[in-house]
N, C-alpha and C positions, 0 to 999 in steps of 0.2 A: 504494500500500500504506500503510495507516495506521501511524503511528509506533509504536503499541503492538504491532502485529504484527511490525514490524522488531525491536523490543526482545525479543519472545518468541523470534524466530528466532535472534537473537544470543546470548541466554541458552542456548538449546538447543545451539547450536554450541559454546559454551564448555564446557558440560557434557559434550559428546561428545569433547572433546580427550583424547588418551591421558594416563593418569596418569603414565606413565613418561617424561614430558618433563623430569624432573629428571635431573641427571647420575648415572651409575651410581656407587655407593659400595662400595668394598671395603676391608676392614681390611688393615693391613700384614701381619698374621699370615696372612691368606688368601693374600696375594701371596708372601711370603717362606717361609712354613712354618717349618721348623727351620733353614733356611739364613740366612746373613748378607747374601747378595746375590743378585741375579738380573739377567739380561740382557733388555732390551726392544728388539725390532726395530721401527723406524719409518722408512718410506720408504727402505729399504736401508741405514740406519745403525743401529748398535747403541748402546744406552745402558745404563749400569750403575746399578742402584738398590741402594744398600747401607745397612745399618744400622750406625751408629757405636757406639763404646763408651759414648757419652753418650745412647744410645737415640734418636738423631735419624736422619732419612733424608737421603741425599745422592744426587742424580741427576746423573750425568756422562756426557758423550759419549765 
């Protein structure tokens, strides 16, 4: 196979890659809503995500 054909196929494959390969992005407002905290379950453990008075996020186990 000529090198130019390989390059064309490689370019076509890169273009066919899904656009959603970037990490999903959510705003803290979407996650928390009007609440100051929420629980996240991961592998049977619970984590607390809370908004502080200084408007910072803290994730604790």
